[in-house]
LOMIBA-284959 format. One record per residue: x, y, z of N, C-alpha, C, O in turn; residue in one letter. Coordinates in pm, whole numbers, plus 50000, padded with zeros to 5 digits. Example, Ala and Ser with C-alpha at 12.3 -4.5 7.8 and 13.67 -1.06 7.14 Angstrom:
<sites>
513194943150780512304955050780513204967050780514244966850846A 512854977550708513674989450714512905000350787513415011450804S 
</sites>
This chain:
<sites>
516324926348649515404926048762515154940248811516074948348818X 513914943048845513534956148898513374955449048512804945949101X 513884965649117513674967049261512544977149279512684988849243X 511434972649336510284981349362510234984549511510234975449594X 510204997449543510275001649683509105010949713508905021049646X 508335007349817507225015749862507505020350004507555012250096X 507705033450022507995039150154506695043750217506095053650174X 506255036450319505045039950391505355045750527506515046450568X 504325049950598504535056150728505015046350834505685050350929X 504695033650818505075023550917506165014350865507115011250937X 506035010050739507005000750681507465005550544506775012950475X 508665001050508509165002250372509114988350311509784979150359X 508324986750206508164973750142509024973450016508964982549933X 509824962950002510744961649889510454948349819510354937949883X 510314948949687510084936849609511064935649495511414945649431X 511524923449468512394920649354511544914149246510944903649268X 511484920449129510594916049023511404912448899512174920548847X 511234900148854511954895148736510944889648636510164880748669X 510974894848513510024890548409508584891548458507774882448436X 508274902548526506944905348580506514895948692505354896148732X 507424887748741507134878848853507854883948979509044886948975X 507124884749089507724889349214508474877749278507874867649315X 509774879249291510614868549345510704869049496510624858749563X 510874880949551511024882449695510344895449740510324905249666X 509794895249861509234907249922509744907950065509674898150138X 510264919450104510704921050243510364935150292510124944350213X 510354936550425509924948950488510984954250583511674946750651X 511104967550585511934974550682511034983850762510024988650711X 511394986550887510684996450966511025010450915512195013450889X 510015018750901510245032450856510785040950971510215041051080X 511875047950945512425057351044513055069150970513955067350888X 512555081051000513115092950934514475096650992515125105750942X 514905089651097516185092851161517365085051102518515088251131X 517095074951020518175067350959518735074950840518025082150771X 520025073350818520695079850706520655070850583520295059050591X 521025076650469521095068950346522075057250361521815046250312X 523195059850428524175049050449523585037650531523835025950502X 522815041150635522205030750718521185022550640521135010350651X 520375029350560519405021950479520115013350373519665002350342X 521215018450318521925010550217522494997750279522494987250215X 522964998550402523464986650472522314976850497522474964750475X 521174981950541520024973250563519604966150435519364954050435X 519514973650327519124967750199520144957450154519784946750105X 521424960650169522484951450131522384938450209522514927550152X 522164939450339522074927550422520884918750383520984906550380X 519764925250351518574917550314518774910850179518394899250163X 519344917850083519614911749952520554899749967520354889349904X 521564901350049522504890350072521814878550139522044867050103X 520964881450237520244870850310519364862750215519244850650229X 518764869650117517884862850022518644857949898518034853549801X 519964858849903520824854049794520494860749661520424854349556X 520304874049668520024881949548521274889949512521774897849591X 521764887749392522944894749343522534908849300521724910549209X 523104918849365522714932649334523024936349189522424945549134X 523974929249126524294932148987523174927948892523154932248776X 522244919648940521094915848859520064927048850519204926948761X 520134936748941519144947448945519464957748837520524964048838X 518524959448745518744968548633517924981348642518094990348560X 517044982148739516234994148755515544994348889515354984048954X 515155006548931514505008349061513335018049045513465028648984X 512185014149100511025022949104510665025549250510665016349331X 510365038049282510175042049421508895050249436508685060049363X 508035046249530506915054649572507105057749720507615049449795X 506705069549760506915073549899505825083149943505465092449872X 505285080650064504365090050126505025096550248504355102750331X 506335095150258507125101250366508175110250301509295105850277X 507815122850272508715131650197510145132350250511075132550169X 510385132750382511785133450428512615121350390513845122050389X 511965110150357512715097950325512855095450176513625086750135X 512125102650093512165099949949513585101249895514085092049830X 514235112549923515615114449877516595105249947517575100849887X 516345102350075517235093750152517265079650094518335073850077X 516095074050063516035060650007516615060449866517295050849829X 516365070749789516945071549655518475071849663519155065249585X 518995079449759520445079849777520985066349824522055062149781X 520235059549912520655046449960520755036549845521675028349840X 519815037249752519835028449635521055031449548521705022349498X 521345044349531522515048049451523815043249516524725038849446X 523895044149648525075039149719525215024149699526325019049678X 524095017049705524105002449702524354996749564525204987949547X 523635001749462523724995649330524055005449218524115001549101X 524265018149253524695027849152523615032049055523925037148947X 522345030149091521245033949004520365044349073520165043949194X 519845053548993518905063449044517495058449019517175054048909X 516655059149120515285053949109514395063049026514585075249023X 513435056948959512315064348902511315066449016510785056849071X 511065078949051510235082249167508835086249120508695095249037X 507815079649173506445082849135506105096849184506185099849303X 505705105349090505395119149123505135127048997504875121348892X 505215140149007504955148848894505885145548777507085143648796X 505305144948658506095142548539506305127948504506875124948399X 505855118848589506025104548564504825099448483503675102648513X 505105091448382504045085548300503395073948375504065064848424X 502045074548382501325063648447500295057248354499875045848376X 499875064548249498845059548161497455060048222496535053648173X 497305067648330496025068148403495575082548419496375091448450X 494285084848398493715098048423493355099448570492765090348629X 493715110748629493405113448769492445125348773492825136548740X 491205122748813490145132648802489715138248937488535141248956X 490655139549030490315145749158490625160749150491215165349052X 490225168349251490365182949246491805187249226492075196149145X 492725181149297494135184749286494965171849278495305166049381X 495285167349157496025154849141497345154549216497835143849252X 497945166249242499215166749314499065161949458500055158149522X 497835161949511497605157549648497585142349660497735137049770X 497415135349550497245120949555498555114149594499605117149537X 498485105049690499675098049736500265089249628499545083249548X 501595088549626502285080249527501905065649541501905058349442X 501575061349662501175047349681499865044349612499725033649551X 498905053549619497625051549551497825051649400497175043949329X 498695060149350498975060449206499515046949161499015041149065X 500545041949230501165029349190500185017649203500145008949115X 499415017349311498445006549330497375006949222496964996449172X 496935018849184495915020249081496435015648945495715009048870X 497665018948914498275014348788498304999048785497984992948683X 498684992948896498684978448904497294972648888497104962748817X 496304978848953494924973848946494384974148804493734964748760X 494654985048732494144986148596494774976048502494174972348401X 495974971448534496654961648450496134947448473496214939048384X 495614944848592495254931148628493754928848649493314917348656X 492974939648657491544938048684490744947148591491254957048539X 489484943448573488604950948484487874961848562487194958748660X 487984974548520487234984948589485744984148554485374978248453X 484894990048640485224998248756485774989748872485384978248891X 486684995948946487374989249057487304998149180487525010249172X 487004992049292487144998949420488354992949491488364981049522X 489355001249516490604996949580490544999849730490245011049771X 490844989749809490914991449954492344988749996492794977249996X 493074999250033494484998250069494605000450219494365011450270X 494994989850290494964990150435496374990250493497074980150494X 496775001850541498055003450606497885012150729496965010150808X 498775021950746498635031350857497265038050851496615040150954X 496835041550731495455045950706494775035650617495435028250545X 493455035250623492685027050530492175036250421491365045150445X 492665033950299492315042650186491435034750089491795023850047X 490295040450055489365033949963489165043349844488615054249859X 489615038949727489555047549609488885040549493488825028249488X 488365048449401487545043249292488165046149157488565057449127X 488255035649075488605036748934487335034048854486795023048862X 486855043848777485585042048706485755032848585486855027948558X 484675030548513484725020848403485645025248290486025017148206X 485995038148286486955043148187488395041848236489335044948163X 488575037048360489915035548415490475048248476491675049048501X 489625058148501490065070548563489885069948714488885064748763X 490855075348787490725076048932489885088348965490275099648935X 488725086049027487775096949044487625101749188486915111449213X 488275094849284488175099349423488015087649518488165076049478X 487725090749643487595080149741487435085449882486895096249903X 487915077749977487785081250119488995076050195489625066250155X 489305082750306490425078650391489895077050534489265086050589X 490155065350592489735062250729490985059850814492045056650761X 490875061450946491995057551031492285042651016491355034551012X 493545039051008493905024951000493655017751131493485024051236X 493635004351124493324996651244494354998751355493985000051471X 495624999151319496655000951422496515014651488496675015851609X 496235024951408496005038251465494825038251560494895043951669X 493745031651520492555031151604492835023951735492445028551842X 493525012551725493835004751845494735012651939494515012952060X 495755019151883496675026851966495985038852030496255042252146X 495095045151956494365056652010493465052552126493365059652226X 492825041152114491985036152223492815033552348492435037352459X 493965026852330494795023452445495385035852512495525036252634X 495725045952432496295058252487495225067152551495465073652653X 494035067352490493025076952532492105072052642491425080052706X 492085059052665491205053552769492055045252865492585034852826X 492175049652987493135043753080492865029053112493795021853149X 491625024553097491305010653130491335001353010491054989353023X 491685006652892491714998352772493164994952738494005003852730X 493474982052716494844977852689495154978052539494264980052457X 496414975952506496784973052368496344958852335496494949752417X 495794957052216495324943752178495914939952042496224948651961X 496054926852017496514922551885495444925251780494254924851809X 495884927951657494934930651550494494917451489495044912851388X 493494911451551492934898951504491454898551536490994905051630X 490724890851456489274890451475488914882051597489594872251628X 487844885851668487374877851781486574865851731486284864651612X 486214857051822485414845351786484014849251741483414842551657X 483484860151797482144864651761482074879751777482834885651854X 481164885851705481074900451708480524905451841480954915851891X 479564898051901479044901852032479984895652135479784884252179X 481004903252173482054897752259481734900252406480914908852440X 482394892652493482004892652635483114896652730482964895152852X 484234901752678485274907252765485944918752692485774920352572X 486694926652766487224939252710488094936952588487924943752487X 489014927452596489934925352484489194920752360489434925752250X 488274911052377487514906252261486584917052208486354917752087X 486034925352295485194936552250486004946352165485504951452064X 487234948952206488084957952129488424951851994488404958751892X 488734938951992489014932151865487804932951773487934935351653X 486624931051830485414931651750485224945451689484954946751570X 485384955651772485204969251722486244973051618485914979251517X 487504969451644488584973751555488574965851424488594971851317X 488544952551432488644944351310487304943151239487194946451120X 486274938451310484984936751245484334950251216483604951651118X 484594960251302484114973751274484714979351147484034985751067X 486004976851127486664981251003486074974150882485814980350779X 485854960950895485244953450785483864958950751483524960250633X 483084962150853481744967750830481824981550765481004984850678X 482804989650806482985002850745483345001450597482845008950513X 484194991750566484564989550426483344985150345483104990350236X 482564975550400481334971450331480414983350307479844984850199X 480264991850409479375003350397479855013350294479045018550217X 481155016050291481675025650192481565020050050481285027449957X 481795006950035481635000849903480205002649854479975006149738X 479235000349942477825001949905477535016349863476855018649763X 478045026049938477835040049904478495043649771477905050649688X 479725038649751480435041749626479695036249505479565042949403X 479205023849517478505017849404477185025049375476765025949260X 476535030049479475325038149457475645050549376474895054149286X 476775057049408477145069149334477645065749194477415073449100X 478315054349178478765050149046477595046048957477635047848835X 476555040449019475415035348943475665021548887474925017248798X 476675014548936476975000948889477874994048990478495000349076X 477934980648978478804972849065480244974049020480534977048904X 481154971549114482584972449084483294960149139482804953549231X 484464957049081485344947249142485984953449265486384965049262X 486094945749372486694950849494488034943949514488114931649516X 489084951849528490434946349544491034952049672491104964149690X 491474943149761492094947349887493594944849882494054934649832X 494344954349935495794953149937496304960450061495514966150137X 497614960350081498194967150197498484957350310497954946250315X 499354961650400499884952950503498864947250599499094936450654X 497744954150623496744949450718495524943150651494574939350719X 495544942150519494364937150447494084922450476492924918350478X 495134914550498494954900250526494074898050649493304888450654X 494184906950747493424905550872491944908150852491114902650926X 491584916450755490224921650748489384916350632488194913650650X 489974914850515489144913150395488214901150403487104901650352X 488654890350468487824878250475486624880050567485704871750567X 486614890850647485484893450736484474903150675483434905950735X 484774908250556483814916750487482714908050426482944896550391X 481524913650414480414906250354480494906250202479954897250137X 481144916150146481314916750001482414907249957483354904350032X 482294902549834483354894349775484524903449739484354913149665X 485694900349792486854909049775488054900749726488344890049780X 488724905749625489964899549577491104904749663491254916849681X 491904895649717493034899849800494314899249717494684888549667X 494984910549701496204911449620497234919549698497384931549676X 497954913049791498844920449882500024927249814500574936749869X 500424922649696501614928049630501274937249513502114939549426X 500054942349510499604950249395500454962549372500734966149258X 500864969249479501654981549462503014978549398503524986649321X 503594967049430504884963549371504754961149221505614965449144X 503694954449180503474952449037503204965748967503644967948855X 502464974549037502224987748980503514995648962503695002348860X 504394994949060505685001749048506504996148933507175003648862X 506464983048915507184976948804506654981948670507424984748578X 505334983148659504734988248536505115002848512505395006748399X 505125010848619505525024848604506985025748560507345034148478X 507825017048616509225016948572509325014048423510065020648351X 508565004048376508615000348234508145011748146508685013848037X 507135019448192506635030548113507615042248105507575050148011X 508505043248204509365055148215510835052548193511605062148186X 511275040148181512705037348179513405043148056514565047148064X 512715043747943513355049247823513525064347833514445070147776X 512595070647908512655085347922513585089348034513875101248051X 514065079548112514865082648232516235088248191517055091448277X 
</sites>
């Protein structure tokens, strides 16, 4: 069984994958102040709660967009199960061409998600990854990652509104009954959720104009469930795509490890 770990700015997502099937998915809050020992205890408790024998874990793949935690989580895994993770980054085999100006700038999460997308969907693909930020990236018909766009995530937008405008409250991230809303809270929901959906539709339209052809649209990430069904475009929802991508990267690199 492979342990796939994605360290994001808000959550750490962990998946247990056996024979390419995801058995369990769980989340931890991201904190740069926790030690490797603390994270190892958290992981141990969660594995025990889900009745997962740590001795079944034969490999670990790790992506991280929080540099201070990359080594900490890797150390926590070594404390817990005695294995060193394959970390998505320079020198790791992905089987994917990255055609942006500086491939080193590309987040490990986008790399892993793209690898998963190419294995399960036919390019060209537009990936919409909704977490702390909303990232929209394009895989062309040759399967190369050619670029994309980054928008503020819904939670960031909601928090910024509440902090920056004294009369605006914190609101739950859920769609309102109608887009033309009639009170402050519903107006904020409309702007944040339906506004995000409209932005995604608009960026997809622009991307396809530049590509010169239609693409499959795949949504993933922790906040995608809230938004994708409100987009006007047909969108495939695949919340665990990054975990499958990490599993594939592990398989490509385990012999070289």
